[in-house]
Backbone as CSV, one residue per row, in Angstrom:
resi,resn,N_x,N_y,N_z,CA_x,CA_y,CA_z,C_x,C_y,C_z
1,UNK,7.290,7.331,-16.613,7.499,6.730,-15.370,8.902,6.473,-15.138
2,UNK,9.420,6.378,-13.956,10.777,6.116,-13.728,10.811,5.264,-12.485
3,UNK,11.401,4.047,-12.543,11.383,3.058,-11.509,12.681,2.621,-10.846
4,UNK,12.830,2.488,-9.822,14.143,2.029,-9.120,13.839,0.694,-8.746
5,UNK,14.759,-0.239,-9.175,14.636,-1.520,-8.862,15.924,-2.006,-8.147
6,UNK,15.724,-2.536,-6.804,16.717,-2.823,-5.826,16.725,-4.443,-5.659
7,UNK,17.563,-5.080,-6.480,17.495,-6.619,-6.457,18.841,-7.077,-6.596
8,UNK,19.184,-8.084,-5.760,20.642,-8.576,-6.051,20.829,-9.929,-6.806
9,UNK,19.431,-10.382,-7.310,19.451,-11.443,-8.113,19.627,-11.099,-9.562
10,UNK,20.854,-11.202,-10.163,21.268,-10.531,-11.486,20.205,-10.827,-12.485
11,UNK,19.925,-12.233,-12.598,18.875,-12.615,-13.820,17.540,-11.960,-13.514
12,UNK,17.207,-12.089,-12.325,15.771,-11.391,-12.016,15.707,-9.840,-12.310
13,UNK,16.753,-9.180,-11.864,16.651,-7.818,-11.987,16.737,-7.293,-13.392
14,UNK,17.695,-8.043,-14.138,17.783,-7.831,-15.688,16.364,-8.199,-16.312
15,UNK,15.610,-9.120,-16.170,14.508,-9.454,-16.551,13.373,-8.437,-16.296
16,UNK,13.520,-8.098,-15.183,12.419,-6.979,-14.617,12.867,-5.622,-15.464
17,UNK,14.045,-5.501,-15.465,14.491,-4.157,-16.187,14.142,-4.121,-17.715
18,UNK,14.469,-5.243,-18.362,14.124,-5.396,-19.664,12.503,-5.184,-19.996
19,UNK,11.911,-5.816,-19.073,10.481,-5.851,-19.240,9.958,-4.596,-18.999
20,UNK,10.234,-3.825,-18.116,9.900,-2.440,-17.864,10.218,-1.480,-18.863
21,UNK,11.456,-1.661,-19.471,11.988,-0.609,-20.448,11.154,-0.989,-21.724
22,UNK,10.785,-2.242,-21.941,9.918,-2.497,-23.117,8.460,-1.816,-23.139
23,UNK,8.268,-1.533,-21.926,6.893,-0.782,-21.729,7.057,0.720,-21.725
24,UNK,8.243,1.061,-21.858,8.416,2.634,-22.040,8.946,3.330,-20.729
25,UNK,9.247,2.384,-19.733,9.489,2.953,-18.400,11.013,2.981,-18.143
26,UNK,11.511,4.148,-17.723,12.902,4.217,-17.256,13.209,3.597,-16.047
27,UNK,14.444,2.936,-16.100,14.635,2.017,-14.799,16.161,2.217,-14.481
28,UNK,16.336,2.338,-13.111,17.673,2.215,-12.557,17.651,0.865,-11.660
29,UNK,18.697,0.310,-11.707,18.924,-0.985,-10.934,20.217,-0.783,-10.008
30,UNK,19.832,-1.240,-8.704,20.849,-1.098,-7.752,20.945,-2.663,-7.102
31,UNK,22.167,-3.157,-6.785,22.160,-4.561,-6.445,22.370,-4.758,-4.912
32,UNK,22.350,-3.748,-4.067,22.399,-4.059,-2.669,21.740,-2.862,-1.963
33,UNK,21.448,-3.115,-0.606,20.558,-2.203,0.119,21.160,-0.861,0.214
34,UNK,22.485,-0.692,0.523,23.179,0.430,0.647,23.034,1.432,-0.641
35,UNK,23.212,0.896,-1.792,23.252,1.674,-2.900,21.738,2.014,-3.246
36,UNK,20.751,1.102,-2.885,19.431,1.300,-3.064,18.990,2.378,-2.327
37,UNK,19.205,2.383,-1.022,18.898,3.501,-0.095,19.396,4.900,-0.591
38,UNK,20.673,4.806,-1.040,21.277,6.112,-1.616,20.553,6.611,-2.631
39,UNK,20.295,5.679,-3.769,19.481,6.054,-4.953,18.156,6.542,-4.551
40,UNK,17.440,5.848,-3.895,16.056,6.218,-3.528,15.940,7.642,-2.848
41,UNK,16.984,7.967,-2.102,17.009,9.376,-1.415,17.564,10.464,-2.268
42,UNK,18.323,10.049,-3.219,18.999,11.172,-3.937,18.239,11.465,-5.311
43,UNK,17.471,10.641,-5.816,16.898,10.803,-7.065,15.440,10.600,-6.964
44,UNK,14.593,11.293,-7.792,13.185,11.139,-7.854,12.594,9.999,-8.742
45,UNK,11.792,9.238,-7.975,11.317,7.993,-8.762,9.728,8.015,-8.573
46,UNK,9.024,7.288,-9.624,7.534,7.277,-9.291,7.311,5.945,-8.519
47,UNK,8.341,5.120,-8.537,8.129,3.846,-7.613,9.297,3.088,-7.410
48,UNK,9.425,2.298,-6.225,10.546,1.489,-6.001,10.151,0.160,-5.927
49,UNK,10.947,-0.768,-6.597,10.626,-2.390,-6.402,11.866,-2.722,-5.438
50,UNK,11.580,-3.309,-4.327,12.607,-3.528,-3.436,12.572,-4.909,-2.938
51,UNK,13.543,-5.711,-3.175,13.708,-7.098,-2.620,13.940,-6.883,-1.175
52,UNK,13.401,-8.039,-0.548,13.495,-8.019,0.815,14.839,-8.540,1.551
53,UNK,15.387,-9.504,0.828,16.741,-10.077,1.170,17.847,-9.294,0.385
54,UNK,18.576,-8.379,0.807,19.580,-7.737,0.082,21.033,-7.780,0.926
55,UNK,22.005,-7.793,0.184,23.387,-7.592,0.913,23.555,-6.156,1.321
56,UNK,24.331,-5.963,2.347,24.721,-4.647,2.796,23.687,-4.074,3.672
57,UNK,22.445,-4.084,3.388,21.354,-3.457,4.210,19.996,-4.213,3.570
58,UNK,19.410,-4.650,4.458,18.196,-5.507,3.959,17.070,-4.706,3.597
59,UNK,16.057,-5.101,2.835,14.981,-4.463,2.021,14.195,-3.681,3.366
60,UNK,14.126,-4.646,4.425,13.226,-4.028,5.381,13.924,-2.692,6.132
61,UNK,15.136,-2.756,6.300,16.009,-1.614,6.929,15.819,-0.289,5.851
62,UNK,15.916,-0.851,4.513,15.904,0.292,3.501,14.627,1.037,3.604
63,UNK,13.461,0.117,3.769,12.134,0.815,3.812,11.991,1.593,4.960
64,UNK,12.305,1.101,6.141,12.123,2.010,7.386,13.114,3.154,7.200
65,UNK,14.221,3.208,6.705,15.096,4.369,6.527,14.491,5.273,5.603
66,UNK,13.833,4.951,4.578,13.146,5.792,3.683,12.023,6.551,4.272
67,UNK,11.189,5.784,5.014,9.986,6.452,5.703,10.591,7.393,6.789
68,UNK,11.534,6.886,7.422,12.040,7.820,8.546,12.474,9.184,8.057
69,UNK,13.028,9.161,6.762,13.610,10.367,6.060,12.539,11.163,5.461
70,UNK,11.324,10.764,5.560,10.261,11.392,4.900,10.134,11.166,3.406
71,UNK,10.713,9.923,3.014,10.698,9.783,1.522,9.342,8.696,1.374
72,UNK,8.379,9.169,0.722,7.146,8.529,0.517,6.933,7.878,-0.825
73,UNK,7.803,7.762,-1.672,7.796,7.020,-2.893,7.083,5.638,-2.618
74,UNK,6.242,5.445,-3.531,5.550,4.106,-3.297,6.542,2.916,-3.571
75,UNK,6.490,1.971,-2.713,7.505,0.914,-2.490,6.646,-0.559,-2.750
76,UNK,7.085,-1.176,-3.674,6.532,-2.768,-3.866,7.573,-3.636,-3.490
77,UNK,7.346,-4.322,-2.427,8.454,-5.214,-1.869,8.257,-6.618,-2.565
78,UNK,9.431,-7.166,-2.757,9.594,-8.492,-3.416,10.023,-9.396,-2.324
79,UNK,9.374,-10.412,-2.018,9.589,-11.343,-0.881,9.536,-12.870,-1.421
80,UNK,10.366,-13.760,-0.944,10.183,-15.095,-1.018,9.252,-15.645,-0.142
81,UNK,8.739,-15.005,0.865,7.888,-15.418,1.929,6.577,-14.801,1.794
82,UNK,5.452,-15.642,2.231,3.976,-15.166,1.869,3.286,-15.379,3.315
83,UNK,1.994,-14.790,3.279,1.289,-14.962,4.461,0.926,-13.715,5.157
84,UNK,-0.099,-13.671,6.032,-0.631,-12.515,6.670,0.422,-11.828,7.466
85,UNK,1.359,-12.546,8.228,2.160,-11.985,9.134,3.303,-11.206,8.271
86,UNK,3.711,-11.806,7.155,4.755,-11.067,6.348,4.189,-9.776,6.005
87,UNK,2.785,-9.765,5.365,2.129,-8.587,4.751,2.023,-7.422,6.038
88,UNK,1.572,-7.881,7.146,1.414,-6.870,8.203,2.770,-6.225,8.668
89,UNK,3.839,-7.117,8.580,5.221,-6.653,8.925,5.617,-5.769,8.031
90,UNK,5.378,-5.888,6.739,5.799,-4.979,5.678,4.992,-3.632,5.621
91,UNK,3.793,-3.807,5.833,2.862,-2.710,5.699,3.176,-1.651,7.019
92,UNK,3.414,-2.458,8.055,3.842,-1.734,9.367,5.056,-0.792,9.276
93,UNK,5.944,-1.272,8.196,7.059,-0.430,8.129,7.153,0.628,6.881
94,UNK,5.883,0.592,6.350,5.604,1.671,5.155,5.528,1.127,3.759
95,UNK,5.551,-0.218,3.520,5.382,-0.824,2.267,3.935,-0.346,1.819
96,UNK,3.971,-0.240,0.320,2.607,0.224,-0.252,1.992,-1.144,-0.922
97,UNK,2.801,-2.110,-1.138,2.257,-3.274,-1.701,3.469,-4.390,-1.627
98,UNK,3.297,-5.696,-1.708,4.212,-6.684,-1.762,3.847,-7.739,-2.856
99,UNK,4.815,-8.357,-3.231,4.602,-9.465,-4.169,5.434,-10.575,-3.912
100,UNK,4.978,-11.843,-3.757,5.729,-13.014,-3.503,6.339,-13.722,-4.750
101,UNK,7.601,-14.151,-4.399,8.343,-14.720,-5.557,7.872,-16.233,-5.480
102,UNK,7.712,-16.788,-6.881,8.056,-16.291,-8.010,6.695,-15.600,-8.463
103,UNK,6.922,-14.617,-9.456,5.693,-13.767,-9.731,5.567,-13.468,-11.326
104,UNK,4.491,-13.166,-11.851,4.292,-12.909,-13.273,4.725,-11.409,-13.452
105,UNK,5.495,-11.188,-14.611,5.765,-9.861,-14.828,4.596,-9.045,-15.231
106,UNK,3.469,-9.462,-15.754,2.400,-8.725,-15.834,1.623,-8.239,-14.671
107,UNK,1.842,-9.248,-13.521,1.200,-8.851,-12.293,1.998,-7.691,-11.838
108,UNK,3.282,-7.853,-11.742,4.230,-6.690,-11.212,3.913,-5.585,-11.915
109,UNK,3.693,-5.442,-13.231,3.550,-4.109,-14.052,2.310,-3.557,-13.592
110,UNK,1.203,-4.470,-13.476,-0.094,-3.849,-13.126,-0.113,-3.120,-11.665
111,UNK,0.710,-3.922,-10.812,0.849,-3.349,-9.353,1.510,-2.029,-9.597
112,UNK,2.541,-1.975,-10.228,3.349,-0.789,-10.296,2.492,0.357,-10.751
113,UNK,1.760,0.107,-11.822,0.796,1.215,-12.223,-0.151,1.728,-11.404
114,UNK,-0.654,0.660,-10.654,-1.584,1.095,-9.631,-0.989,1.813,-8.480
115,UNK,0.103,1.639,-8.183,0.829,2.555,-7.209,1.174,3.762,-7.630
116,UNK,1.603,3.852,-8.991,1.941,5.336,-9.505,0.610,6.059,-9.769
117,UNK,-0.600,5.450,-10.100,-1.654,6.236,-10.081,-2.133,6.715,-8.747
118,UNK,-1.907,6.075,-7.705,-2.136,6.595,-6.210,-1.248,7.824,-5.875
119,UNK,-0.082,7.778,-6.531,0.862,8.909,-6.118,1.370,8.664,-4.710
120,UNK,2.181,9.762,-4.273,2.778,9.725,-3.033,2.638,10.809,-2.226
121,UNK,1.419,10.825,-1.782,1.266,12.311,-0.876,1.821,12.135,0.554
122,UNK,2.357,13.123,1.069,2.879,12.935,2.419,1.826,12.439,3.433
123,UNK,2.246,11.551,4.094,1.357,10.818,4.970,1.144,11.383,6.469
124,UNK,0.061,11.876,6.783,-0.119,12.280,8.128,0.147,11.384,9.137
125,UNK,0.413,11.995,10.400,0.593,11.142,11.512,-0.685,10.151,11.934
126,UNK,-1.895,10.899,11.892,-3.127,10.335,12.304,-4.249,10.619,11.214
127,UNK,-4.941,9.779,10.905,-6.156,9.995,10.153,-7.447,9.724,10.954
128,UNK,-8.384,10.681,10.902,-9.405,10.535,12.038,-10.660,10.912,11.291
129,UNK,-11.785,10.376,11.925,-13.145,10.972,11.638,-13.852,10.748,13.102
130,UNK,-13.862,11.903,13.694,-14.443,11.938,15.140,-13.533,11.073,16.047
131,UNK,-14.152,10.122,16.801,-13.246,9.491,17.651,-12.646,8.176,17.021
132,UNK,-12.742,7.979,15.634,-12.144,6.898,15.052,-10.923,7.368,14.445
133,UNK,-9.651,6.672,14.981,-8.478,7.221,14.514,-7.561,5.958,13.882
134,UNK,-6.809,6.432,12.949,-5.838,5.291,12.275,-4.524,6.105,12.119
135,UNK,-3.574,5.214,12.802,-2.250,5.744,12.672,-1.340,4.980,11.751
136,UNK,-1.131,5.600,10.647,-0.462,4.846,9.519,0.862,4.333,10.036
137,UNK,1.762,5.076,10.571,3.177,4.755,11.093,3.092,3.425,11.852
138,UNK,2.026,3.391,12.806,2.034,2.127,13.673,0.886,1.026,13.149
139,UNK,0.262,1.416,12.029,-0.688,0.547,11.620,-1.781,0.215,12.741
140,UNK,-2.273,1.300,13.276,-3.080,1.147,14.620,-4.441,1.657,14.268
141,UNK,-5.384,1.105,14.777,-6.938,1.757,14.626,-7.361,1.519,16.052
142,UNK,-7.920,2.758,16.355,-8.651,2.933,17.742,-9.941,3.773,17.443
143,UNK,-10.867,3.397,18.487,-12.101,4.292,18.474,-12.469,4.516,20.001
144,UNK,-12.425,5.675,20.214,-12.668,6.170,21.592,-11.445,5.523,22.538
145,UNK,-10.362,5.251,22.041,-9.301,4.715,22.858,-9.256,3.309,22.793
146,UNK,-10.183,2.707,22.287,-10.297,1.097,22.265,-9.579,0.571,20.910
147,UNK,-8.702,-0.169,21.047,-7.862,-0.682,19.859,-8.902,-1.692,19.012
148,UNK,-8.923,-1.486,17.678,-9.741,-2.426,16.856,-8.631,-3.300,15.715
149,UNK,-8.793,-4.486,16.041,-8.096,-5.379,15.045,-8.581,-5.735,13.748
150,UNK,-7.803,-5.235,12.714,-8.318,-5.400,11.429,-7.454,-6.254,10.605
151,UNK,-7.905,-6.887,9.519,-7.186,-7.602,8.645,-6.295,-6.711,7.713
152,UNK,-5.326,-7.058,6.989,-4.644,-6.168,6.175,-5.452,-5.466,5.047
153,UNK,-6.444,-6.396,4.602,-7.501,-5.749,3.616,-8.384,-4.795,4.129
154,UNK,-9.039,-5.098,5.305,-9.862,-4.290,5.979,-9.204,-2.943,6.268
155,UNK,-7.872,-2.972,6.768,-7.160,-1.813,6.958,-6.948,-0.944,5.768
156,UNK,-6.581,-1.541,4.711,-6.456,-0.803,3.472,-7.798,-0.091,3.133
157,UNK,-8.790,-0.830,3.048,-10.182,-0.100,2.758,-10.351,1.052,3.578
158,UNK,-10.174,0.927,5.049,-10.453,1.947,5.800,-9.609,3.154,5.595
159,UNK,-8.302,2.827,5.372,-7.277,3.935,5.327,-7.458,4.785,4.017
160,UNK,-8.055,4.124,2.914,-8.252,4.714,1.764,-9.527,5.732,1.948
161,UNK,-10.544,5.251,2.586,-11.633,5.998,2.862,-11.320,7.298,3.699
162,UNK,-10.448,7.162,4.717,-10.183,8.171,5.592,-9.175,9.193,4.993
163,UNK,-8.281,8.594,4.029,-7.489,9.494,3.298,-8.193,10.572,2.452
164,UNK,-9.536,10.020,1.931,-10.318,10.808,1.053,-10.978,12.015,1.824
165,UNK,-10.928,11.885,3.122,-11.490,13.075,3.882,-12.972,13.256,3.710
166,UNK,-13.707,12.273,3.448,-15.298,12.504,3.445,-15.693,12.509,1.893
167,UNK,-14.707,12.493,0.904,-15.155,12.373,-0.383,-15.616,10.991,-0.827
168,UNK,-16.421,10.842,-1.800,-16.907,9.534,-2.333,-15.632,8.647,-2.946
169,UNK,-15.531,7.469,-2.617,-14.628,6.642,-3.325,-15.413,5.517,-3.876
170,UNK,-15.244,5.235,-5.219,-15.968,4.323,-5.957,-15.427,3.053,-5.676
171,UNK,-16.290,1.850,-6.029,-16.034,0.513,-5.908,-14.603,0.255,-6.641
172,UNK,-14.625,0.914,-7.851,-13.438,0.556,-8.687,-12.161,1.071,-8.120
173,UNK,-12.289,2.284,-7.516,-11.060,2.947,-6.940,-10.605,1.999,-5.809
174,UNK,-11.507,1.545,-4.996,-11.260,0.618,-3.765,-10.520,-0.534,-4.415
175,UNK,-11.043,-1.280,-5.466,-10.354,-2.365,-5.944,-8.970,-2.124,-6.473
176,UNK,-8.754,-0.999,-7.305,-7.416,-0.541,-7.787,-6.460,-0.274,-6.730
177,UNK,-6.973,0.258,-5.674,-5.890,0.731,-4.699,-5.599,-0.211,-3.478
178,UNK,-6.570,-1.103,-3.226,-6.660,-2.095,-2.091,-6.194,-3.407,-2.575
179,UNK,-6.798,-3.742,-3.708,-6.471,-5.052,-4.467,-5.503,-4.600,-5.591
180,UNK,-5.716,-4.661,-6.762,-5.073,-4.053,-7.799,-5.624,-3.977,-9.029
181,UNK,-5.201,-3.345,-10.070,-5.887,-3.226,-11.249,-6.134,-4.540,-12.090
182,UNK,-5.353,-5.514,-11.728,-5.310,-6.896,-12.360,-6.428,-7.694,-11.697
183,UNK,-7.011,-7.184,-10.718,-8.089,-8.181,-10.011,-9.127,-8.459,-10.922
184,UNK,-9.567,-9.715,-11.022,-10.437,-10.045,-12.030,-11.596,-10.953,-11.300
185,UNK,-11.749,-10.906,-10.006,-12.663,-11.641,-9.181,-14.077,-10.753,-9.197
186,UNK,-14.883,-11.204,-8.240,-16.241,-10.471,-8.246,-15.817,-9.189,-7.492
187,UNK,-16.373,-8.067,-8.167,-16.286,-6.706,-7.469,-17.062,-6.488,-6.204
188,UNK,-18.003,-7.321,-6.101,-18.860,-7.197,-4.979,-18.088,-7.563,-3.616
189,UNK,-16.847,-8.069,-3.686,-15.874,-8.242,-2.669,-15.692,-6.918,-1.761
190,UNK,-15.953,-5.758,-2.593,-15.755,-4.475,-1.820,-16.885,-4.360,-0.770
191,UNK,-18.136,-4.677,-1.100,-19.290,-4.609,-0.332,-18.995,-5.623,0.907
192,UNK,-18.551,-6.740,0.600,-18.286,-7.713,1.721,-17.257,-6.965,2.846
193,UNK,-16.210,-6.327,2.255,-15.387,-5.853,3.312,-15.910,-4.594,3.892
194,UNK,-16.688,-3.808,3.295,-17.323,-2.755,3.861,-18.173,-3.178,5.056
195,UNK,-18.858,-4.338,4.838,-19.619,-5.038,5.774,-18.897,-5.451,7.012
196,UNK,-17.727,-6.060,6.783,-16.711,-6.385,7.839,-16.437,-5.139,8.614
197,UNK,-15.946,-4.147,7.903,-15.535,-2.852,8.569,-16.581,-2.202,9.497
198,UNK,-17.755,-2.138,8.856,-18.983,-1.791,9.847,-19.095,-2.426,10.969
199,UNK,-18.993,-3.747,10.990,-19.173,-4.695,12.177,-18.223,-4.318,13.238
200,UNK,-16.909,-3.900,12.767,-15.810,-3.821,13.672,-15.647,-2.377,14.240
201,UNK,-15.824,-1.240,13.291,-15.591,0.082,13.685,-16.768,1.003,13.976
202,UNK,-17.991,0.472,13.523,-19.191,1.198,13.752,-20.087,0.596,14.776
203,UNK,-20.679,-0.696,14.481,-21.708,-1.314,15.253,-21.390,-1.423,16.817
204,UNK,-20.109,-1.947,17.235,-19.939,-2.042,18.662,-19.957,-0.682,19.381
205,UNK,-19.797,0.331,18.547,-19.823,1.744,19.110,-21.058,2.595,18.807
206,UNK,-22.040,1.994,18.329,-23.184,2.635,18.003,-22.949,3.773,17.167
207,UNK,-22.145,3.574,16.017,-21.798,4.761,15.132,-22.215,4.351,13.648
208,UNK,-22.274,5.436,12.972,-22.486,5.120,11.405,-21.403,5.970,10.700
209,UNK,-20.216,5.561,10.829,-19.205,6.304,10.079,-19.008,6.115,8.591
210,UNK,-19.063,4.661,8.322,-18.973,4.259,6.710,-20.238,4.370,6.001
211,UNK,-20.379,5.287,5.156,-21.826,5.407,4.467,-21.773,5.110,3.047
212,UNK,-22.814,4.549,2.560,-22.971,4.128,1.065,-23.499,5.412,0.430
213,UNK,-22.992,5.687,-0.692,-23.656,6.881,-1.596,-24.242,5.918,-2.657
214,UNK,-25.381,5.741,-2.730,-26.093,4.886,-3.647,-25.651,5.266,-5.261
215,UNK,-25.344,4.260,-5.860,-24.961,4.488,-7.274,-23.496,5.049,-7.555
216,UNK,-22.753,5.403,-6.445,-21.456,5.921,-6.560,-20.472,5.295,-5.784
217,UNK,-20.632,4.961,-4.534,-19.597,4.312,-3.826,-19.686,4.619,-2.328
218,UNK,-18.563,4.832,-1.709,-18.693,4.876,-0.084,-17.785,6.296,0.266
219,UNK,-18.307,6.629,1.436,-17.414,7.770,2.041,-17.528,7.633,3.517
220,UNK,-16.705,8.251,4.308,-16.860,8.392,5.771,-17.475,9.753,6.183
221,UNK,-18.213,9.502,7.336,-18.744,10.871,7.891,-17.584,11.405,8.775
222,UNK,-17.081,12.577,8.357,-15.970,13.186,8.878,-16.004,13.643,10.309
223,UNK,-17.270,13.653,10.935,-17.450,13.978,12.392,-17.494,12.435,13.105
224,UNK,-17.484,11.337,12.299,-17.487,10.130,12.785,-18.821,9.607,13.554
225,UNK,-19.737,10.213,13.282,-21.066,9.941,13.841,-21.894,8.871,13.171
């Protein structure tokens, strides 16, 4: 695995670099947004750890520039701020995950490994199942032209199911991709969020798009019915 760390706090950047290298991971470190953007576009990385507050070019601008250039390397954003509004803003701009400072190195490592497992497939403009449409670039979900408000976690579950194109997605896969591999809570939380989604994207429209495959997991009906 090869990771790019873009962080201007020297002690933090060095600590992350040493920790990752101790795990056998190759690491490049850039201290500002301009160099970080150059490195991320000129070299191939399995993941990018990107600080939000950077000199030269902010982490948010780096993220937007990468996605506009079609660079889909998974990006884990480091931020001193927390809250749903921050998460939504980052996800809207193409972030794959975020971690609030201060953070545990073990959690950072687990989340990076989860991102790398997912890979970086090119992201389509629209994901759809019948009249249910999800626009990743705008983080917008509609059904029959009616916009549907989802929480970041609900959106993550729906996006994963739609990306699988009707294939079965296990509960463990959902936890690893939408939560992370370090999640040690009740795995039945997935069932709770599937229920939330059905109430929002299916029930009001008299549809049954999100299906349970007994003993296996969940999938979407590709025709949206």
